[in-house]
C-alpha positions as CSV (number, residue, x, y, z in Angstrom):
1,X,-96.2,-91.8,66.8
2,X,-99.2,-93.3,68.3
3,X,-96.8,-95.3,70.8
4,X,-95.4,-92.0,71.8
5,X,-99.1,-90.4,72.5
6,X,-99.8,-93.4,74.3
7,X,-96.7,-93.2,76.4
8,X,-97.4,-89.5,77.4
9,X,-101.1,-90.1,78.1
10,X,-100.3,-93.1,80.4
11,X,-97.5,-90.4,82.1
12,X,-100.6,-88.1,82.0
13,X,-102.8,-91.1,84.0
14,X,-100.4,-91.8,86.6
15,X,-100.4,-87.8,87.7
16,X,-103.8,-88.6,88.5
17,X,-103.0,-89.7,92.2
18,X,-101.2,-86.3,93.0
19,X,-104.5,-84.3,91.3
20,X,-106.6,-86.2,93.7
21,X,-104.4,-85.1,96.9
22,X,-105.2,-82.0,95.6
23,X,-108.6,-82.8,95.8
24,X,-108.9,-84.2,99.2
25,X,-106.8,-80.5,100.4
26,X,-109.2,-78.7,98.7
27,X,-112.0,-80.4,100.6
28,X,-110.2,-80.1,103.6
29,X,-109.6,-76.1,103.1
30,X,-113.3,-75.9,102.0
31,X,-114.8,-77.5,104.7
32,X,-112.9,-76.1,107.3
33,X,-113.9,-72.7,105.9
34,X,-117.4,-73.5,106.0
35,X,-116.9,-74.5,109.3
36,X,-115.5,-71.0,110.8
37,X,-117.9,-69.0,108.4
38,X,-120.7,-70.8,110.7
39,X,-119.2,-70.2,114.0
40,X,-118.3,-65.9,112.6
41,X,-122.1,-65.7,111.3
42,X,-123.1,-66.2,114.6
43,X,-120.7,-64.7,116.1
44,X,-121.5,-61.7,113.9
45,X,-124.8,-61.7,114.8
46,X,-124.4,-61.3,118.3
47,X,-121.9,-58.2,118.5
48,X,-124.4,-56.4,115.8
49,X,-127.3,-56.9,118.9
50,X,-124.6,-55.6,120.9
51,X,-123.7,-52.7,118.6
52,X,-127.5,-51.4,118.1
53,X,-127.8,-52.0,122.0
54,X,-125.3,-50.1,122.9
55,X,-125.9,-46.9,120.4
56,X,-129.7,-47.3,121.9
57,X,-127.4,-46.1,125.0
58,X,-126.1,-43.6,123.9
59,X,-125.9,-40.2,125.3
60,X,-127.1,-36.7,123.4
61,X,-123.1,-35.4,124.0
62,X,-121.9,-38.2,121.4
63,X,-123.9,-36.6,118.8
64,X,-123.3,-33.6,116.6
65,X,-125.9,-32.3,114.2
66,X,-127.6,-34.9,115.0
67,X,-125.0,-37.4,113.9
68,X,-123.8,-40.1,116.3
69,X,-120.0,-39.6,116.1
70,X,-118.5,-42.8,117.4
71,X,-115.9,-41.9,120.1
72,X,-116.7,-45.1,122.4
73,X,-114.2,-47.8,122.2
74,X,-116.4,-50.3,122.4
75,X,-118.4,-49.2,120.3
76,X,-115.5,-48.6,117.4
77,X,-114.1,-52.2,118.5
78,X,-117.7,-53.8,117.6
79,X,-118.0,-52.1,114.3
80,X,-115.0,-53.2,113.3
81,X,-115.1,-57.2,114.2
82,X,-118.6,-56.9,112.3
83,X,-117.9,-55.4,109.5
84,X,-114.1,-57.0,108.8
85,X,-113.7,-57.7,105.0
86,X,-110.5,-60.1,105.5
87,X,-112.8,-63.2,106.2
88,X,-114.2,-62.6,102.8
89,X,-110.8,-61.8,100.7
90,X,-109.6,-65.0,102.2
91,X,-112.3,-66.9,101.1
92,X,-112.0,-65.4,97.6
93,X,-108.6,-66.4,97.2
94,X,-109.4,-69.9,98.2
95,X,-112.1,-70.0,95.9
96,X,-109.0,-69.0,93.0
97,X,-106.9,-71.8,94.3
98,X,-109.0,-74.1,94.1
99,X,-110.6,-73.1,90.9
100,X,-107.5,-73.2,88.8
101,X,-106.7,-76.8,88.9
102,X,-110.1,-77.0,87.4
103,X,-109.5,-75.1,84.8
104,X,-106.5,-76.7,83.9
105,X,-107.5,-80.4,83.9
106,X,-110.5,-79.4,81.9
107,X,-108.5,-76.7,79.2
108,X,-105.3,-77.4,79.0
109,X,-104.1,-78.6,75.6
110,X,-101.7,-81.3,77.8
111,X,-104.4,-82.7,79.4
112,X,-107.6,-82.3,77.1
113,X,-105.0,-85.1,75.2
114,X,-106.5,-87.7,77.9
115,X,-110.3,-88.4,77.8
116,X,-112.8,-86.4,79.5
117,X,-114.4,-89.5,81.0
118,X,-111.0,-90.2,83.4
119,X,-110.8,-86.5,83.9
120,X,-114.3,-85.4,84.9
121,X,-114.8,-86.5,88.5
122,X,-111.6,-84.3,89.0
123,X,-112.6,-81.5,87.4
124,X,-116.4,-81.6,89.3
125,X,-114.5,-82.7,92.5
126,X,-112.7,-79.3,92.3
127,X,-115.7,-77.5,91.2
128,X,-117.7,-78.7,94.0
129,X,-114.9,-77.9,96.3
130,X,-115.3,-74.3,95.0
131,X,-118.9,-74.3,95.3
132,X,-118.9,-74.8,99.6
133,X,-116.4,-72.2,99.8
134,X,-118.6,-69.7,98.3
135,X,-121.5,-71.1,100.4
136,X,-118.9,-70.5,103.1
137,X,-118.9,-66.5,102.2
138,X,-122.7,-66.3,102.3
139,X,-122.7,-68.5,105.5
140,X,-121.2,-65.4,107.1
141,X,-123.7,-63.0,106.7
142,X,-126.5,-63.8,109.0
143,X,-128.9,-61.4,106.6
144,X,-128.2,-63.3,103.7
145,X,-128.7,-61.5,100.0
146,X,-131.1,-62.9,97.6
147,X,-128.5,-61.9,94.5
148,X,-126.2,-63.9,95.9
149,X,-128.0,-66.9,96.9
150,X,-129.8,-67.1,93.3
151,X,-126.4,-67.5,91.8
152,X,-125.0,-70.3,94.4
153,X,-128.1,-72.2,93.4
154,X,-127.5,-71.3,89.4
155,X,-124.4,-72.8,90.6
156,X,-125.0,-75.8,92.0
157,X,-127.9,-76.4,89.3
158,X,-125.4,-75.9,86.3
159,X,-122.8,-78.2,88.0
160,X,-125.2,-81.0,88.7
161,X,-126.9,-80.5,85.4
162,X,-123.5,-80.3,83.3
163,X,-122.1,-83.7,85.5
164,X,-125.6,-85.5,84.5
165,X,-125.0,-84.4,80.7
166,X,-122.0,-86.1,80.8
167,X,-122.3,-89.1,82.6
168,X,-125.2,-90.1,80.2
169,X,-123.1,-89.0,77.4
170,X,-121.0,-91.4,78.4
171,X,-123.4,-94.5,79.1
172,X,-124.0,-94.2,74.9
173,X,-121.9,-96.1,72.9
174,X,-120.3,-94.1,70.1
175,X,-120.7,-95.7,66.4
176,X,-117.5,-96.6,65.3
177,X,-118.5,-96.2,61.5
178,X,-120.8,-93.6,59.8
């Protein structure tokens, strides 16, 4: 029975290069998202300035009962370009795609047969790629949000402490006999 379990574990460990290739793809997607989000954040700040400058130059003919009616196609297009939610939706979908392999490696019963020491670098690699995606979502908003940035900091701190705790635990020898 032990030989069957050892064979099964060896077969699982032979799959690690595939998981590593997936990790490289996750980092590629996350870093591409981060670079694109930084550019999107700069564009959003310029579009915001253009929108608010356009709103200052509106004639009184565009107001009804003190409210501004957006009938100018330029202002409408600027508003649509600033407040488009598709980039954030893409970011959260990418986050799910990246975090599912980490959860699979950490919690699936098949992979739990392989020791955590051999899996932890892959798991934390996927978690770090997920953090980069969350950072890219934060970079898009030039004004920033204190709560979201606090969440990013807490995520990074928890991940670093967890990785350090597991690495420290690995260095200690286990007692064979009680």
